[in-house]
N, C-alpha and C positions, 0 to 999 in steps of 0.2 A: 504494500500500500504506500502510495506516495504522500508524504506529509509535507506541508508547506505552511510556514508561519507568515502571516501578513506583515506588512511594514509596521503596523501599529500594535497588534496584540493578537495572540491566538491563531488558530487555524482559520483560513478564509471562510470556511462554512460557518464557523461559530460567529465570526465578525459579521457576515452577511445576515445571519439570523438576528443578531443583536441590533443591527442598524434598521432592519425592517420592523422589528418590535418597537424601536424608539419612534419611528414614523407613525406606526399604528397608535401608540400612546399619545403623540402630539395631536393626531387627528381626533381621537376620542376626547381629549381635553378641550379642543376647540368646539367640538359638537356639544359637549356638556356645558361649558362656561361661556362660549361665544368666541368668534374668530378674532375680534379686536380687543379681547380682555387679556390681561397679563397677571402674573403672580405678584401680589402686593408686596411680598418680601424680596422680590428680585425684579423690579421694573426695568433694570438695565439690560435684562435679557430680551426685552421686547415682547410684543404681543404674541398671541397664539399663531397668527398668520406667519410671523417671522420665524417662529419655532418650526412650523411645518416646512417652510421653505428651506430652513437649515437642514432638517432631517432628510428632505428630498435630495439635497445636494450630497449628503453623506451616503444615501442609498445609491445614487448614481455612481459615486466614486467606488463603492464596494462592488457594485455590479460590473463595472469595468475591470476591476481587479479579478473578480470571479471569472469573467469571460477569458481573461489572459491565462488564468490558472487552468481552466478547462480546455483551452486550445481551440483551434478552428475546426468545427465539426465537418467541414467539407473535405478536409485533407487528413483527418485522423480517424482511426478505427474507434468505435465506441468502447469506452472503458467499462469494465465490470463494476458493478455496484460496490462501493467501498464501505 
């Protein structure tokens, strides 16, 4: 089994899962409290819309990294499930 740690932390699969979960949490928070609300204890972080946009950027970045890890499906044989 090929193991690869991401630039930031842990295996790429774990990082992808974590970043997707963070986006889901940001979306749930905006749905519950409102898109333009912010946490009163941390207004410097911006409103929920800003947090969603930040998490989208993180998910895009980790998806690019995951695609590089998986390789080009056109030229590679499918890998057995790990």
